[in-house]
C-alpha positions in Angstrom: 8.8 6.1 -3.4 5.9 8.5 -3.8 3.3 5.9 -2.9 5.2 4.8 0.2 5.7 8.4 1.3 2.0 9.1 0.8 2.7 11.8 -1.7 4.9 13.7 0.7 8.2 14.3 -1.1 9.9 15.5 2.1 9.7 11.8 3.3 11.5 10.4 0.2 14.9 10.9 1.9 13.8 8.6 4.7 13.0 5.8 2.2 16.2 6.3 0.3 18.2 5.6 3.5 16.5 2.3 4.1 17.9 -1.1 2.9 16.2 -2.6 -0.1 14.9 -5.5 1.9 13.0 -3.0 4.2 11.6 -1.1 1.2 10.5 -4.3 -0.5 8.8 -5.4 2.7 6.9 -2.1 2.9 5.9 -2.4 -0.7 4.7 -6.0 -0.2 2.6 -4.8 2.8 1.0 -2.1 0.8 0.2 -4.6 -1.9 -1.5 -6.9 0.6 -3.5 -4.0 2.1 -4.6 -3.0 -1.4 -5.6 -6.6 -2.2 -7.6 -6.8 1.1 -9.3 -3.5 0.4 -10.3 -4.7 -3.1 -11.7 -8.0 -1.7 -13.7 -6.0 0.9 -15.0 -3.7 -1.9 -16.1 -6.7 -4.0 -17.8 -8.3 -1.0 -19.7 -5.1 -0.2 -20.8 -4.9 -3.9 -22.0 -8.5 -3.7 -24.0 -7.8 -0.5 -25.6 -4.7 -2.0 -26.9 -6.7 -5.0 -28.9 -9.0 -2.8 
C-alpha cells in the first residue's frame, strides 16, 4: 500500500476501498514502469561507455 500511496499514509484508506482487481492492476502498472525505468537506465549506461 505504501508504495502505491507514494509514502502518504493518508491515502491508504483510498486503496483499501478499491477492489483487488483494481489494486492488482495498479501494482502491475508500477512494475511495468519500474522495468521500463531500469531498461532506460541500462541503455544510458551503455551509451556512456562508448
